[in-house]
C-alpha positions in Angstrom: 40.1 -45.7 156.8 39.3 -43.1 159.5 37.4 -43.0 162.7 34.7 -41.1 161.7 34.0 -43.5 158.8 33.6 -46.3 160.9 31.7 -44.9 163.8 29.1 -42.9 161.2 28.6 -46.5 159.7 27.8 -48.0 162.7 25.1 -45.4 163.6 24.0 -45.7 160.2 23.4 -49.6 160.5 21.8 -49.1 163.7 19.3 -46.5 162.5 18.7 -48.6 159.4 18.0 -51.7 161.6 15.8 -49.8 164.2 17.4 -50.7 167.6 18.7 -48.6 170.3 22.5 -48.0 171.8 21.2 -49.9 174.5 20.0 -53.1 172.6 23.5 -52.9 170.4 25.4 -52.4 173.7 23.8 -55.2 175.2 24.0 -57.9 172.1 27.8 -57.1 172.1 28.4 -57.1 175.8 29.6 -53.5 176.3 28.0 -50.4 177.8 25.6 -47.9 176.3 28.4 -45.3 176.6 30.9 -47.3 174.4 28.6 -47.5 171.2 28.0 -43.6 171.9 31.7 -43.1 171.8 32.1 -45.6 168.4 29.2 -43.3 166.9 30.8 -40.2 167.9 34.2 -41.0 166.5 35.8 -40.7 170.3 37.2 -44.4 170.2 37.2 -47.4 167.9 35.6 -50.9 168.5 38.0 -53.5 169.7 39.2 -55.8 166.5 37.7 -58.6 168.2 34.2 -57.1 168.6 34.1 -56.4 164.6 32.8 -59.8 163.5 30.2 -59.7 166.1 29.1 -56.1 165.0 29.1 -57.5 161.5 27.0 -60.7 162.3 24.5 -58.5 164.2 23.9 -55.7 161.3 24.2 -58.9 158.8 27.1 -57.3 156.8 30.8 -58.3 155.8 33.1 -56.7 158.0 34.5 -54.5 155.1 30.8 -53.2 154.9 30.9 -52.6 158.2 34.0 -50.3 157.9 32.7 -49.0 155.0 35.8 -50.2 153.1 35.9 -50.5 149.4 39.0 -52.3 147.9 38.1 -51.3 144.5 37.6 -48.2 142.7 35.2 -47.6 139.5 36.9 -46.2 136.4 35.3 -43.2 137.0 36.6 -42.6 140.9 40.0 -43.7 139.4 40.0 -40.8 137.1 38.8 -38.9 139.8 41.3 -39.4 142.0 44.0 -39.3 139.2 43.2 -35.8 138.2 42.7 -34.8 142.2 46.5 -35.7 142.9 47.6 -34.3 139.3 46.3 -31.0 140.4 47.5 -31.0 144.1 51.1 -31.5 142.9 50.9 -28.5 141.0 49.6 -26.6 144.1 50.9 -28.4 146.9 54.4 -29.1 148.5 55.7 -32.2 146.9 56.2 -34.4 149.9 52.7 -33.6 151.3 50.9 -34.9 147.8 53.6 -37.8 148.0 52.1 -38.6 151.5 48.5 -38.6 150.2 49.4 -40.8 147.3 51.1 -43.5 149.6 48.0 -43.6 151.5 45.7 -44.4 148.8 48.1 -46.9 147.2 48.2 -48.9 150.5 44.2 -48.1 150.5 43.5 -49.8 147.4 46.2 -52.0 146.9 44.3 -54.6 145.5 42.9 -52.6 143.0 45.3 -52.9 139.9 43.6 -50.5 137.8 44.1 -47.8 140.4 47.8 -48.9 140.8 48.4 -48.7 137.3 47.4 -45.2 137.1 49.3 -44.3 140.4 52.2 -45.4 138.8 51.9 -43.1 135.6 51.4 -40.3 138.1 54.3 -40.3 139.8 56.4 -41.1 136.6 54.6 -37.9 135.2 55.2 -35.8 138.5 58.2 -37.2 140.1 60.4 -34.2 138.5 58.5 -31.9 140.3 60.3 -32.9 143.5 62.9 -30.4 144.8 65.2 -32.5 146.8 67.3 -35.6 145.2 66.1 -37.8 148.2 62.5 -37.0 147.4 63.1 -38.0 143.5 64.7 -41.2 144.7 62.0 -42.1 147.2 59.2 -41.6 144.7 61.1 -43.9 142.0 61.4 -46.4 144.5 57.7 -46.4 145.4 56.6 -46.7 141.8 59.1 -49.2 140.8 57.8 -51.5 143.8 54.1 -50.9 142.5 55.3 -52.3 139.5 56.8 -55.4 140.6 53.6 -55.8 143.1 51.5 -55.3 140.1 53.3 -57.5 137.7 53.7 -60.3 140.4 50.1 -60.5 141.6 48.0 -59.0 139.1 46.3 -61.6 137.1 45.1 -59.3 134.2 47.8 -59.7 131.3 46.7 -56.3 129.8 47.5 -54.5 133.1 50.6 -56.7 133.4 52.0 -56.1 129.9 51.4 -51.8 130.4 53.1 -52.0 133.8 56.0 -53.8 132.3 56.5 -51.1 129.8 56.2 -48.3 132.6 58.8 -50.1 134.7 61.1 -50.1 131.7 60.7 -46.1 131.7 61.6 -46.0 135.0 64.3 -48.1 134.7 65.6 -45.6 132.2 64.8 -42.7 134.8 66.7 -44.7 137.2 69.9 -44.7 135.3 69.8 -48.5 134.2 69.5 -48.5 130.6 71.2 -51.9 130.7 68.6 -53.6 132.4 66.2 -52.4 129.9 68.4 -54.0 127.1 68.7 -57.2 128.9 64.9 -57.2 129.3 63.4 -56.3 126.1 66.3 -56.4 123.1 65.5 -60.1 122.1 61.8 -59.7 122.0 62.0 -56.2 120.2 64.3 -57.0 117.6 62.8 -60.5 116.6 62.5 -60.2 112.9 60.0 -63.1 113.0 57.5 -61.4 115.7 54.3 -60.3 114.8 54.0 -56.9 116.1 50.8 -55.5 115.2 47.8 -57.5 115.4 45.4 -54.6 114.6 46.1 -55.4 110.7 44.7 -58.6 111.3 41.7 -57.5 113.2 41.4 -54.9 110.5 41.1 -57.7 107.5 38.9 -59.9 109.8 36.6 -57.1 109.9 36.5 -56.3 106.3 36.2 -60.4 105.3 33.0 -60.5 107.6 31.5 -57.0 106.5 32.0 -55.0 109.4 33.0 -51.8 107.4 32.8 -49.6 110.5 34.8 -51.7 112.8 37.1 -51.9 110.0 37.8 -48.4 109.7 38.1 -47.7 113.6 40.7 -50.5 113.7 42.7 -49.0 110.6 42.4 -45.8 112.0 43.5 -46.4 115.1 46.5 -48.3 113.8 47.3 -45.3 111.7 47.1 -43.1 114.3 49.5 -45.3 116.7 52.1 -45.8 113.9 52.1 -42.1 113.3 53.2 -41.2 117.1 55.4 -44.0 117.0 56.9 -42.6 113.8 57.7 -38.7 115.4 59.0 -40.7 118.6 61.3 -42.8 116.7 62.4 -39.7 114.5 63.5 -38.0 117.5 65.7 -40.6 119.1 67.0 -41.1 115.3 68.1 -37.6 115.4 69.8 -38.0 118.6 71.6 -41.1 117.6 72.8 -40.0 114.4 74.9 -36.9 116.5 76.9 -35.1 114.0 75.8 -36.1 111.0 73.6 -32.9 110.2 73.0 -33.5 106.5 71.3 -36.8 107.7 69.5 -35.2 110.8 68.4 -32.6 108.3 66.8 -35.6 105.9 65.1 -36.9 109.1 63.4 -33.3 110.0 62.6 -33.1 106.4 60.8 -36.4 106.3 58.9 -35.7 109.7 57.9 -32.2 108.7 56.1 -34.0 105.6 54.4 -36.4 107.8 53.1 -33.8 110.3 52.0 -31.6 107.4 50.3 -34.2 105.4 48.4 -35.6 108.4 47.6 -32.2 110.1 49.2 -33.4 113.4 49.7 -30.1 114.9 46.0 -29.9 115.0 45.5 -33.4 115.6 48.1 -33.9 118.4 50.1 -30.8 119.2 51.6 -32.4 122.1 53.4 -35.2 119.9 54.4 -32.3 117.6 55.5 -29.9 120.6 58.0 -32.7 121.6 59.2 -33.1 118.2 59.6 -29.5 117.5 61.7 -29.0 120.5 63.9 -31.8 120.2 64.4 -30.2 116.3 65.3 -26.8 118.0 68.0 -28.4 120.3 69.3 -30.5 117.5 69.7 -27.7 115.2 71.2 -25.2 118.2 73.4 -28.2 119.3 74.8 -29.3 115.8 73.5 -27.3 112.7 74.9 -24.0 114.4 78.3 -25.8 113.6 77.7 -27.1 110.4 79.1 -24.0 108.4 78.8 -25.9 105.3 75.5 -26.2 105.5 74.3 -22.9 106.9 75.9 -19.7 108.3 75.5 -19.0 112.0 72.7 -16.3 111.2 70.6 -19.0 109.0 71.1 -21.7 111.7 69.7 -19.6 114.3 66.7 -18.6 112.2 65.9 -22.3 111.9 66.0 -22.8 115.5 63.9 -19.9 116.4 61.5 -21.0 113.7 61.2 -24.7 115.3 60.7 -23.0 118.7 57.9 -20.6 117.2 56.2 -24.0 116.3 56.8 -25.8 119.7 55.1 -22.6 121.0 52.2 -22.6 118.5 51.7 -26.2 119.2 51.6 -25.4 122.8 48.9 -23.2 122.2 47.2 -25.1 120.4 47.2 -27.9 123.2 46.0 -25.1 125.6 43.1 -24.2 123.1 41.8 -28.0 122.8 41.8 -28.2 126.8 44.7 -30.5 127.2 42.5 -33.6 125.6 42.8 -35.9 123.3 40.7 -36.1 120.0 40.2 -37.2 116.3 39.3 -34.8 113.1 37.7 -35.2 109.8 40.3 -37.7 108.5 40.4 -39.7 111.9 36.7 -39.9 112.4 36.9 -42.9 114.8 39.3 -41.8 117.2 36.7 -39.7 119.5 34.9 -43.1 120.7 38.3 -44.7 120.9 39.5 -42.3 123.0 36.5 -42.3 125.3 37.4 -45.8 126.5 41.1 -44.5 128.1 41.4 -45.1 131.7 42.2 -41.7 132.7 39.5 -40.1 130.2 40.2 -37.7 127.8 42.1 -35.4 129.9 45.7 -35.1 129.9 48.3 -36.9 132.3 49.5 -33.3 133.5 47.2 -30.1 134.0 47.5 -27.0 132.2 49.5 -25.0 135.0 52.4 -27.8 135.0 52.1 -28.0 131.0 52.9 -24.2 130.8 55.5 -24.4 133.4 57.5 -27.2 131.5 57.1 -25.1 128.2 58.4 -21.8 129.5 61.5 -24.0 131.4 62.0 -25.7 128.2 62.8 -22.0 126.6 65.3 -21.7 129.2 67.8 -24.7 127.4 71.3 -23.8 127.9 71.9 -24.0 124.2 69.4 -21.3 123.5 71.3 -19.0 125.5 74.0 -18.5 122.6 71.3 -17.2 120.3 71.9 -13.7 119.5 68.0 -12.7 118.9 67.1 -13.0 122.6 64.3 -10.6 122.3 62.5 -13.0 119.9 63.0 -15.5 122.7 61.6 -13.6 125.0 58.5 -12.7 123.1 58.0 -16.7 122.9 58.0 -17.0 126.7 55.6 -14.2 126.9 53.3 -15.9 124.1 53.2 -18.7 126.3 52.6 -17.3 129.7 49.6 -15.4 128.5 48.3 -18.4 126.2 
């Protein structure tokens, strides 16, 4: 809330009421010069005067100060993408200072605060100093605690609880994550997906369009989860390369069968990258399966798919969308809090892809020329 905004609002309210500075000054009990200074932004009215000003203009103090504690969905989207763009263009501490001001200003707007946690999680990696990164983690974690404690919206709270678990992992506290969610997650009696029940209810009431939508949403979510679990299982199996290749073989079929390269290139890019790292780290040591040259070729093929997915992502404008099979997803995505645009802008995504190609495991590849070609492809995509 700046000096200019208060003064400008007093000026607008005075003119709307059709009174002079002298008349307002006389009612409040101050000089005409004081009113003039308020309206030009030279000084602020004393806090004890605010109730009298609000009463005179027949508005609330919040209206008098032009303060709005809540943001609309469109405003939240605008502020998120504005700050995300600034993270890619300005020094990290400068943007963090702006973020903290916005958090304080809209501390009761929980929809906005939830997205601020998402923003900080997705951009804290840009911090150049460790103390900046730790400070950002603390801001995000404290924000999660505030939302979980004070927000009455169960949906927002559940989302933020998941975000808090991500933060705990980034803070090196997987033990706390296990303690908090292990029993609930592994409960064999838990009914996990209510979407199937909703789809069945729609079918039983003859609402076929709604049934199609909920079934497609459920399939899509489970496909994305399947890729994520596959990446984790790949890491968990470690040196069991035969099992690791079995995982890759099955997931490759899922990606091809559902055309996921075009449907969600972002998720496919993450999968192909992890596959390349796995083969470079484990597969190149598995002489009983591949020669070194064969393993290297497998790594490079995965990286080519990684780059292809990145280029497809840019071609899509880094936006989520459906396809001919998932033809109800577009309308579902329209309800996303941040809109269809990605949580990071194209410049940061491109930098992340290029940085990914610099992984130490890829330095052992003999064909560095082909690796350089992939870097150039994504730089000019």
